[in-house]
C-alpha positions in Angstrom: 0.0 0.0 -0.2 1.3 3.3 -0.9 1.4 6.2 2.0 -1.5 8.5 2.1 -0.4 11.9 2.1 -3.7 13.4 3.9 -7.2 12.2 4.3 -9.7 12.2 1.0 -13.3 11.1 1.0 -13.8 8.3 -1.7 -15.0 4.6 -2.5 -13.9 1.3 -1.0 -14.4 -1.9 -2.3 -13.7 -4.9 -0.2 -14.3 -8.7 -0.9 -17.1 -10.0 0.4 -16.3 -13.8 1.2 -18.8 -15.2 4.0 -15.9 -14.9 6.4 -15.8 -13.5 9.9 -13.6 -10.8 8.5 -16.2 -9.8 5.7 -19.0 -10.0 8.2 -17.2 -7.9 10.7 -16.3 -5.3 8.3 -20.3 -5.3 6.7 -21.3 -4.7 10.6 -18.9 -1.9 11.4 -19.6 -0.3 7.8 -23.4 -0.2 8.6 -23.0 1.8 11.9 -20.3 4.0 10.9 -20.9 7.7 10.4 -17.8 7.7 8.4 -19.8 5.6 5.7 -22.4 7.5 3.5 -23.6 4.4 1.7 -23.1 0.7 1.4 -23.8 -1.5 -1.3 -23.4 -5.5 -1.8 -22.3 -5.5 -5.6 -21.1 -7.8 -8.1 -17.3 -6.8 -9.6 -16.5 -7.3 -13.0 -12.3 -6.6 -13.8 -11.3 -5.7 -17.3 -9.5 -8.1 -19.5 -6.4 -5.4 -19.2 -6.4 -5.3 -15.2 -6.8 -9.0 -14.6 -3.3 -9.8 -14.8 -2.6 -7.5 -11.7 -5.2 -8.6 -9.6 -5.6 -12.2 -10.1 -7.0 -13.0 -6.8 -10.2 -11.2 -7.9 -13.6 -12.5 -6.5 -17.5 -12.1 -7.7 -18.8 -10.4 -4.9 -17.8 -7.1 -2.8 -19.1 -4.3 -0.4 -19.0 -1.2 -2.0 -18.8 1.8 0.4 -18.8 5.9 0.0 -16.8 7.2 2.5 -16.0 10.3 4.1 -12.4 9.9 5.7 -10.0 7.5 4.2 -7.9 7.3 7.3 -10.6 5.8 8.9 -11.0 3.2 6.1 -7.1 2.3 6.3 -7.6 1.7 9.5 -10.8 -0.6 9.1 -8.8 -2.8 6.2 -5.7 -3.3 7.9 -7.8 -5.0 10.8 -10.2 -6.9 8.3 -7.3 -7.5 6.1 -8.0 -10.6 3.8 -6.6 -12.9 1.3 -8.4 -11.2 -1.6 -7.9 -7.6 -2.6 -9.6 -4.6 -1.3 -9.4 -1.4 -3.1 -9.6 2.1 -2.1 -10.1 4.9 -4.4 -9.3 8.6 -2.6 -11.1 11.3 -4.9 -8.6 14.3 -5.0 -10.8 16.0 -7.2 -14.4 16.1 -7.6 -14.9 16.6 -11.7 -18.8 16.9 -11.1 -21.9 16.0 -9.0 -25.3 16.2 -10.2 -28.9 15.3 -9.6 -30.2 12.4 -12.2 -32.9 10.4 -12.9 -33.0 6.9 -11.3 -31.1 5.6 -8.0 -27.1 4.5 -8.8 -27.1 1.4 -10.1 -23.6 0.8 -11.7 -20.0 2.4 -10.5 -17.1 2.1 -13.0 -13.5 2.7 -12.4 -11.1 3.6 -15.1 -7.4 4.6 -15.2 -5.9 6.7 -17.5 -2.3 5.6 -18.9 -0.5 8.9 -18.7 0.0 11.3 -15.9 -1.0 14.9 -17.6 -3.8 17.1 -16.2 -4.6 20.4 -17.2 -6.6 20.6 -20.6 -7.2 17.0 -20.9 -8.6 16.8 -17.4 -11.1 19.3 -17.9 -11.7 17.8 -21.6 -12.5 14.2 -20.0 -15.1 16.4 -17.5 -16.7 17.8 -20.2 -17.1 14.4 -21.8 -18.7 12.9 -19.0 -21.0 15.7 -18.6 -22.7 15.0 -21.8 -23.7 11.4 -20.5 -27.0 12.4 -19.3 -27.0 9.1 -16.7 -23.7 9.8 -14.9 -24.6 11.5 -11.6 -20.8 11.9 -10.4 -17.4 11.3 -11.6 -14.1 11.9 -9.5 -10.2 11.8 -10.1 -8.0 10.2 -7.7 -5.9 7.4 -6.7 -6.0 3.9 -5.5 -4.9 2.0 -2.5 -4.8 -1.8 -2.0 -5.0 -4.0 0.9 -4.4 -7.8 0.5 -2.7 -10.5 3.1 -0.9 -11.8 -0.2 0.3 -8.9 -2.0 0.3 -9.0 -5.7 3.3 -10.2 -8.0 2.7 -7.5 -10.5 2.6 -3.6 -9.4 -0.4 -1.7 -11.1 1.3 1.2 -12.9 -1.7 3.8 -12.8 -2.9 4.0 -9.4 -2.3 7.7 -9.3 -4.5 8.3 -12.6 -7.9 6.8 -11.3 -11.8 8.1 -12.7 -14.7 6.7 -10.7 -18.0 7.2 -12.4 -21.7 6.6 -10.9 -24.3 5.7 -13.3 -28.2 5.9 -12.6 -30.3 3.8 -14.6 -33.5 1.6 -14.9 -32.0 -0.7 -17.5 -30.1 -3.8 -16.7 -26.3 -3.9 -15.7 -25.3 -5.5 -18.9 -27.1 -2.2 -20.7 -25.5 0.0 -18.5 -22.1 -1.6 -18.9 -22.4 -1.0 -22.7 -23.7 2.7 -21.9 -20.2 3.1 -20.1 -18.1 1.3 -22.8 -19.6 3.9 -25.3 -18.4 7.0 -23.0 -14.9 5.4 -22.7 -14.7 5.1 -26.6 -16.1 8.9 -26.6 -12.5 10.0 -24.3 -10.3 7.6 -26.1 -11.5 9.1 -29.7 -10.4 12.4 -28.5 -6.8 10.9 -28.0 -7.0 10.2 -24.2 -6.1 6.4 -23.2 -8.9 5.6 -20.4 -9.0 2.2 -20.0 -11.7 0.1 -17.5 -10.1 -1.4 -14.5 -13.3 -2.7 -12.5 -17.2 -2.3 -13.4 -19.4 -2.6 -9.9 -23.1 -3.5 -10.5 -25.0 -3.0 -7.4 -27.1 -5.5 -6.3 -28.4 -4.6 -2.9 -28.2 -1.2 -0.7 -27.1 -2.1 3.3 -27.3 1.4 4.2 
């Protein structure tokens, strides 16, 4: 895990393995003031990201948190043999009201480290997609009892998007793929890391 310079808000995705650690984490987050929302989700890793996270599983707890330092403590106490992911949002690209409830969260990474005009252009492209209610830019930290053999090289260039739609998860995934293509057509390489389909809201 890379060192955190300061505390951020963001998202955490922890494997739900029906173990004591998973159950303890779920109950803790349901009762925590640090957790704004908690979901039970299905996680799908892209072909590009799977070599880095070969220990992936199917079901995760997805939480929106206020303070990343508290999440670090939680994950260190309830560390598991499958990777947990913490996405710290350094910059909110936008947040707005959209029709429907959030039913899909997708995580991308940018294959470069430049900001400025490209950063603003990505925000502008995402704003044109009416089902996207929130988008943020930040970095990723991972927690696991068995560290990966390969270091993921794009941890500092993470984009997280919330999508609200009444359509199927497969339909929303295609919607997000089209959004990614819109960004890539502008010459910016944005690649899917992880797609999270919300099955149930726990908090």
